[in-house]
RONU-685320 format. One record per atom (N, C-alpha, C): x, y, z; residue number from 1; residue in three letters. Coordinates in pm, 1 decimal. Layout:
N
X,Y,Z,NUM,ALA
...
end
This chain:
104
-626.0,2108.1,846.1,1,UNK
-594.5,1978.4,790.1,1,UNK
-526.4,1997.8,655.1,1,UNK
-414.0,1932.9,636.1,2,UNK
-340.7,1941.5,511.0,2,UNK
-396.6,1839.0,413.8,2,UNK
-416.5,1880.7,290.3,3,UNK
-464.4,1787.2,189.7,3,UNK
-347.6,1745.2,101.3,3,UNK
-353.9,1625.0,50.1,4,UNK
-248.8,1569.7,-33.4,4,UNK
-307.6,1526.7,-166.0,4,UNK
-227.3,1537.9,-270.3,5,UNK
-267.1,1474.8,-394.8,5,UNK
-231.1,1328.0,-383.3,5,UNK
-281.8,1248.5,-471.6,6,UNK
-255.3,1105.1,-465.3,6,UNK
-111.6,1070.6,-502.1,6,UNK
-30.5,1168.3,-541.5,7,UNK
106.5,1139.5,-580.6,7,UNK
210.7,1188.7,-481.3,7,UNK
168.6,1253.3,-372.7,8,UNK
265.2,1298.3,-273.5,8,UNK
322.5,1178.7,-198.8,8,UNK
456.7,1166.7,-194.1,9,UNK
516.4,1056.4,-116.9,9,UNK
476.7,1066.9,30.5,9,UNK
471.0,954.1,96.1,10,UNK
439.5,953.5,238.8,10,UNK
554.7,1014.7,317.4,10,UNK
520.5,1087.6,420.0,11,UNK
621.3,1140.2,511.4,11,UNK
668.9,1025.8,600.7,11,UNK
777.6,1047.7,673.3,12,UNK
824.9,945.8,766.9,12,UNK
717.4,913.1,870.4,12,UNK
648.2,1014.5,916.9,13,UNK
542.2,993.0,1016.0,13,UNK
428.8,909.1,957.0,13,UNK
395.2,933.5,830.6,14,UNK
288.4,855.8,766.7,14,UNK
332.4,711.5,742.3,14,UNK
458.4,692.0,703.3,15,UNK
509.3,555.1,688.4,15,UNK
503.7,482.3,822.8,15,UNK
540.9,552.8,930.3,16,UNK
532.6,493.8,1064.5,16,UNK
388.0,459.8,1099.2,16,UNK
296.1,547.1,1067.3,17,UNK
153.6,525.5,1097.0,17,UNK
103.2,400.8,1025.1,17,UNK
135.8,390.7,895.4,18,UNK
93.8,274.8,818.1,18,UNK
160.0,148.2,871.7,18,UNK
288.1,154.8,900.7,19,UNK
359.0,39.4,955.7,19,UNK
302.5,-5.6,1089.2,19,UNK
272.5,90.7,1175.5,20,UNK
214.3,57.3,1306.5,20,UNK
78.3,-8.4,1291.2,20,UNK
-2.2,42.4,1196.8,21,UNK
-133.3,-18.1,1175.8,21,UNK
-117.8,-162.7,1128.7,21,UNK
-31.0,-184.7,1030.3,22,UNK
-11.7,-320.7,977.8,22,UNK
41.3,-413.9,1086.1,22,UNK
130.4,-362.9,1169.0,23,UNK
185.3,-443.6,1278.1,23,UNK
77.3,-485.4,1377.2,23,UNK
-26.1,-403.5,1390.1,24,UNK
-134.0,-431.9,1484.1,24,UNK
-240.7,-526.6,1431.5,24,UNK
-228.4,-569.7,1306.8,25,UNK
-328.0,-661.9,1250.7,25,UNK
-319.1,-797.6,1319.3,25,UNK
-432.2,-861.4,1336.0,26,UNK
-441.2,-990.7,1403.9,26,UNK
-357.7,-1097.9,1334.1,26,UNK
-302.7,-1186.9,1412.4,27,UNK
-233.1,-1303.1,1359.3,27,UNK
-88.9,-1279.4,1319.3,27,UNK
-45.4,-1154.4,1314.4,28,UNK
92.8,-1124.9,1281.1,28,UNK
132.8,-1158.9,1138.2,28,UNK
35.4,-1171.0,1048.2,29,UNK
65.5,-1208.9,910.3,29,UNK
62.1,-1092.4,812.5,29,UNK
31.2,-973.2,860.1,30,UNK
29.4,-856.6,771.2,30,UNK
172.7,-821.8,731.0,30,UNK
186.8,-759.2,616.2,31,UNK
318.0,-718.5,567.5,31,UNK
370.6,-601.6,649.6,31,UNK
503.7,-590.9,654.4,32,UNK
563.3,-468.8,708.3,32,UNK
589.2,-375.3,590.0,32,UNK
638.9,-256.2,616.0,33,UNK
656.4,-156.9,509.9,33,UNK
753.6,-206.9,402.2,33,UNK
860.2,-272.1,441.1,34,UNK
957.2,-321.0,343.7,34,UNK
894.6,-427.5,252.8,34,UNK
817.0,-516.7,310.8,35,UNK
747.7,-617.7,230.5,35,UNK
645.8,-551.1,138.5,35,UNK
575.8,-452.0,191.0,36,UNK
477.2,-379.4,111.8,36,UNK
543.1,-312.5,-8.6,36,UNK
661.0,-252.6,11.5,37,UNK
734.4,-190.2,-98.9,37,UNK
761.0,-290.6,-210.3,37,UNK
817.2,-404.6,-176.3,38,UNK
850.3,-506.2,-275.7,38,UNK
727.0,-563.8,-342.8,38,UNK
624.2,-586.8,-264.6,39,UNK
499.2,-641.6,-317.3,39,UNK
435.8,-545.2,-416.5,39,UNK
426.9,-418.4,-378.7,40,UNK
370.8,-318.6,-469.2,40,UNK
455.1,-306.1,-595.7,40,UNK
586.5,-303.9,-582.1,41,UNK
674.1,-292.3,-699.2,41,UNK
653.4,-410.9,-794.0,41,UNK
639.9,-530.1,-738.6,42,UNK
617.5,-648.7,-822.1,42,UNK
483.3,-640.5,-894.3,42,UNK
379.8,-599.2,-824.4,43,UNK
248.5,-586.7,-887.9,43,UNK
248.9,-478.9,-996.0,43,UNK
315.3,-369.8,-968.9,44,UNK
321.0,-259.6,-1064.9,44,UNK
398.5,-301.3,-1189.6,44,UNK
505.3,-376.4,-1171.1,45,UNK
589.9,-418.2,-1283.9,45,UNK
527.5,-530.5,-1366.5,45,UNK
428.6,-597.1,-1312.6,46,UNK
365.4,-708.9,-1382.4,46,UNK
287.7,-665.7,-1505.4,46,UNK
254.6,-761.6,-1588.6,47,UNK
187.2,-730.3,-1715.1,47,UNK
38.7,-696.9,-1702.2,47,UNK
-22.5,-728.3,-1588.6,48,UNK
-165.5,-704.6,-1571.0,48,UNK
-190.1,-608.3,-1455.7,48,UNK
-293.7,-528.5,-1468.9,49,UNK
-333.7,-438.6,-1361.6,49,UNK
-400.1,-520.1,-1250.8,49,UNK
-358.9,-494.0,-1129.0,50,UNK
-416.3,-562.9,-1012.9,50,UNK
-489.4,-459.6,-929.0,50,UNK
-615.5,-485.0,-904.6,51,UNK
-698.4,-393.4,-826.8,51,UNK
-670.5,-411.3,-677.0,51,UNK
-684.7,-303.8,-599.1,52,UNK
-661.3,-314.9,-455.1,52,UNK
-741.8,-426.9,-388.3,52,UNK
-864.0,-445.2,-428.9,53,UNK
-945.8,-550.8,-367.4,53,UNK
-884.7,-689.2,-387.6,53,UNK
-799.7,-703.2,-487.8,54,UNK
-734.7,-831.4,-513.4,54,UNK
-611.6,-853.2,-425.4,54,UNK
-548.2,-747.0,-379.1,55,UNK
-425.7,-765.2,-300.7,55,UNK
-439.3,-730.0,-152.5,55,UNK
-550.0,-672.3,-110.6,56,UNK
-564.9,-638.0,30.9,56,UNK
-546.1,-759.6,121.4,56,UNK
-598.8,-872.2,81.9,57,UNK
-587.6,-993.9,164.0,57,UNK
-441.1,-1027.8,191.4,57,UNK
-355.8,-1012.4,89.5,58,UNK
-213.5,-1041.4,106.3,58,UNK
-147.0,-938.4,197.8,58,UNK
-179.2,-813.3,178.3,59,UNK
-118.6,-705.3,257.9,59,UNK
-156.0,-719.7,405.1,59,UNK
-283.5,-744.3,432.0,60,UNK
-331.7,-748.9,570.0,60,UNK
-317.5,-886.1,635.1,60,UNK
-272.3,-985.2,562.0,61,UNK
-253.1,-1118.3,619.8,61,UNK
-383.3,-1193.9,639.7,61,UNK
-482.2,-1164.3,561.0,62,UNK
-612.9,-1228.3,569.4,62,UNK
-719.9,-1129.9,525.8,62,UNK
-843.6,-1173.6,533.5,63,UNK
-954.1,-1083.9,498.2,63,UNK
-948.9,-961.2,589.6,63,UNK
-968.7,-844.4,533.4,64,UNK
-961.4,-722.2,613.6,64,UNK
-1052.5,-729.2,734.2,64,UNK
-1171.4,-783.5,717.1,65,UNK
-1267.3,-787.8,827.4,65,UNK
-1221.1,-880.0,940.2,65,UNK
-1136.2,-977.8,907.1,66,UNK
-1086.2,-1070.9,1009.1,66,UNK
-951.0,-1027.9,1065.4,66,UNK
-864.1,-974.9,979.1,67,UNK
-726.1,-948.6,1018.2,67,UNK
-705.1,-811.2,1081.6,67,UNK
-776.5,-711.5,1033.9,68,UNK
-754.2,-574.8,1081.0,68,UNK
-885.5,-510.6,1121.1,68,UNK
-877.2,-434.0,1225.7,69,UNK
-996.6,-364.8,1271.6,69,UNK
-972.1,-215.0,1268.6,69,UNK
-1050.8,-147.1,1188.0,70,UNK
-1043.0,-1.8,1182.4,70,UNK
-1128.5,54.7,1295.1,70,UNK
-1075.5,155.6,1362.3,71,UNK
-1148.3,216.7,1472.1,71,UNK
-1267.2,299.4,1427.1,71,UNK
-1262.3,344.4,1302.5,72,UNK
-1369.2,428.3,1249.2,72,UNK
-1357.5,431.8,1097.3,72,UNK
-1457.7,488.0,1034.8,73,UNK
-1453.1,507.7,889.6,73,UNK
-1339.4,602.3,852.6,73,UNK
-1316.0,702.6,935.9,74,UNK
-1205.7,795.4,910.2,74,UNK
-1070.9,722.7,912.3,74,UNK
-1053.2,630.9,1006.8,75,UNK
-927.9,555.9,1012.7,75,UNK
-913.1,465.9,889.9,75,UNK
-1020.7,401.4,848.6,76,UNK
-1015.6,317.1,729.0,76,UNK
-976.0,400.4,607.8,76,UNK
-1037.7,516.9,592.8,77,UNK
-1003.6,605.6,481.1,77,UNK
-858.5,652.0,489.5,77,UNK
-812.3,680.9,609.3,78,UNK
-673.6,723.8,628.6,78,UNK
-575.7,615.6,585.7,78,UNK
-593.1,493.8,636.9,79,UNK
-499.3,384.3,608.9,79,UNK
-503.1,346.3,461.3,79,UNK
-620.8,331.7,405.6,80,UNK
-630.9,295.6,264.1,80,UNK
-577.2,407.9,175.5,80,UNK
-597.0,532.3,217.5,81,UNK
-541.3,645.6,144.4,81,UNK
-389.1,646.5,148.7,81,UNK
-332.2,613.7,263.9,82,UNK
-186.3,604.9,274.5,82,UNK
-133.2,494.6,183.4,82,UNK
-203.6,383.3,180.4,83,UNK
-160.6,273.9,92.6,83,UNK
-165.1,315.7,-54.0,83,UNK
-270.1,386.2,-93.6,84,UNK
-282.1,429.7,-233.4,84,UNK
-173.0,530.1,-269.8,84,UNK
-144.6,621.8,-179.6,85,UNK
-36.5,717.7,-205.5,85,UNK
97.2,647.4,-214.8,85,UNK
119.8,547.6,-130.7,86,UNK
245.8,472.7,-133.8,86,UNK
255.9,395.4,-266.0,86,UNK
147.0,333.1,-308.1,87,UNK
142.5,265.0,-437.9,87,UNK
179.6,363.3,-549.4,87,UNK
117.0,481.1,-549.7,88,UNK
141.4,579.8,-654.3,88,UNK
285.8,627.3,-655.7,88,UNK
346.5,642.8,-539.2,89,UNK
486.5,683.1,-531.7,89,UNK
576.2,576.2,-592.9,89,UNK
550.9,451.1,-557.9,90,UNK
630.6,340.9,-613.1,90,UNK
608.6,330.6,-763.4,90,UNK
484.5,345.2,-807.1,91,UNK
454.6,340.1,-950.6,91,UNK
526.7,451.4,-1025.0,91,UNK
526.7,571.4,-970.4,92,UNK
595.7,683.9,-1034.7,92,UNK
744.5,656.4,-1045.1,92,UNK
801.7,598.2,-942.0,93,UNK
943.7,565.0,-943.4,93,UNK
973.1,457.8,-1047.1,93,UNK
891.9,353.1,-1049.3,94,UNK
913.1,243.7,-1144.9,94,UNK
895.2,290.3,-1288.2,94,UNK
792.9,366.3,-1313.0,95,UNK
765.1,414.4,-1449.1,95,UNK
875.7,509.6,-1493.7,95,UNK
925.1,589.6,-1402.0,96,UNK
1030.3,684.1,-1435.6,96,UNK
1163.8,619.4,-1466.1,96,UNK
1184.1,495.2,-1422.1,97,UNK
1311.7,427.7,-1444.0,97,UNK
1300.0,309.0,-1538.6,97,UNK
1182.5,285.8,-1592.1,98,UNK
1159.9,171.4,-1679.9,98,UNK
1179.6,211.2,-1825.1,98,UNK
1252.1,128.9,-1902.8,99,UNK
1265.2,159.3,-2045.6,99,UNK
1127.7,160.6,-2112.9,99,UNK
1118.4,228.6,-2223.5,100,UNK
989.1,241.6,-2290.0,100,UNK
945.5,113.7,-2359.8,100,UNK
1035.9,22.9,-2390.4,101,UNK
992.5,-101.2,-2456.3,101,UNK
926.5,-194.4,-2355.5,101,UNK
829.3,-267.5,-2399.4,102,UNK
758.6,-361.9,-2312.6,102,UNK
826.2,-498.0,-2327.8,102,UNK
869.7,-553.9,-2219.1,103,UNK
946.5,-679.3,-2220.7,103,UNK
860.5,-802.8,-2201.4,103,UNK
732.9,-787.3,-2180.4,104,UNK
647.8,-902.9,-2154.2,104,UNK
533.6,-909.6,-2248.9,104,UNK
end
């Protein structure tokens, strides 16, 4: 099993895995990868820190327990870990291209 740091960008296969999981959420209201990218970038660029528990409902299209069903604890850890790594990649990109002055 390969281990990743929290800053390794997702591979194409991992992006597909995350996208497929989101697509399988009940009700069809979960975000796709492109929406997730924009949503994460907006949250990261905002003036306040937003905790994952505050945005999961938006990502999954409802309460996690209602909208998405994890097959196991391992799957839940996998999907949430992929989301955190994707967040960190976007944050690294945004921070690396953002001027040092705070505009807000």
